[in-house]
N, C-alpha and C positions, 0 to 999 in steps of 0.2 A: 675346741671341743675335745672332751676326753674320750679316747678310744678304748673300748673294752675288748680284750682279746681272750678273756677267760670263757671257754665254751660252756662250762657248767653254769655260769652266771647268765649267759645269753639264753641257755635252755630254760632255766628257771623263770626268767622274765617272760619268754615266749609262752611257756606253759601256763603261767599265771594269767596272761592276757587271753589265751584261748579259753581257759576254763571260766574266766570272768564273763566273757562274751556268751559262752554256752549257758551259764547260770542266768544271765540277763534274758536270753531267749526263752529259757524255761519259765521265767517269771511272766514274760509277755504271753506265752501260750496259756498259762494258768489264768491270767487276767482275762484273756479272750474267752476262755471256757466259762468263767464266772459270769461275764457279761452275756454270753450266749444263753446260759441257763436262765438268767433273769429275764431276758427279752422273749424267749420262746418257751416259757414254762407251760407244760401241758397240764390239763386238768386230769384227774383220775379217770374220768369217763373216756377221754381220748386215749390214755395209756391202755385202758382195757380193750379198746377197739384195735389197737396196733399189735397186741400180743398174739402170737400164733400158737395154737395147740400143738403139743409134740405128737409126732406120728409114731405109729407102731413100728418096732424094729423089723427090718427086712429079714426074710428067711436066709439061712446060711446057704451060699452057693455050693454046688457040687464041685469038689476039687479032685474027684477021682479022674485019673488019666492025665493029670497035669504033671509035668516034670518040674524040676527045681527052677529052671529058667523062667517058666510061666509064673510060678509063685513069686519069684523075685520081681518080675515085671509088675504084678499086682501090688506088691508091697511098695515099690517105688512110686507107682501112680497114686496109690492111696495116700502116701506120705506127702506127695506134691500137692494133692488136692487139699489135704488137711492144713498144709502150710499157708494156703490162701484164706483160711478161716472157717472152712466147712468141717466141723468136728464130727458130726454123725454121718459119716459117708461110708457107703459100701458099694463096691463095684460088682454089678450083676453079670456083665458079660463083656468080653473083649473080642473084637473081630479083627483077625489078622488078615492083611491083604497081601 
């Protein structure tokens, strides 16, 4: 058997294999989504029942008397909550213990 010691060739072969597998997995995911959409297709009436009416925006919280550390804490918490998918989020109060 021929031994390949060229690291560039080994890298290219391995990267090709990895990206081919990733592409194949993406095709499988797309296929599953198409099948899922065909099997569980909702009627327009069902979709109308599922939609949620948007809520009115919450009033701005009072930020008087807050130092920079408290504002940074609120910014970090809001960002963390938004990272989970909650886009319209406002923190009304934080209780420190």
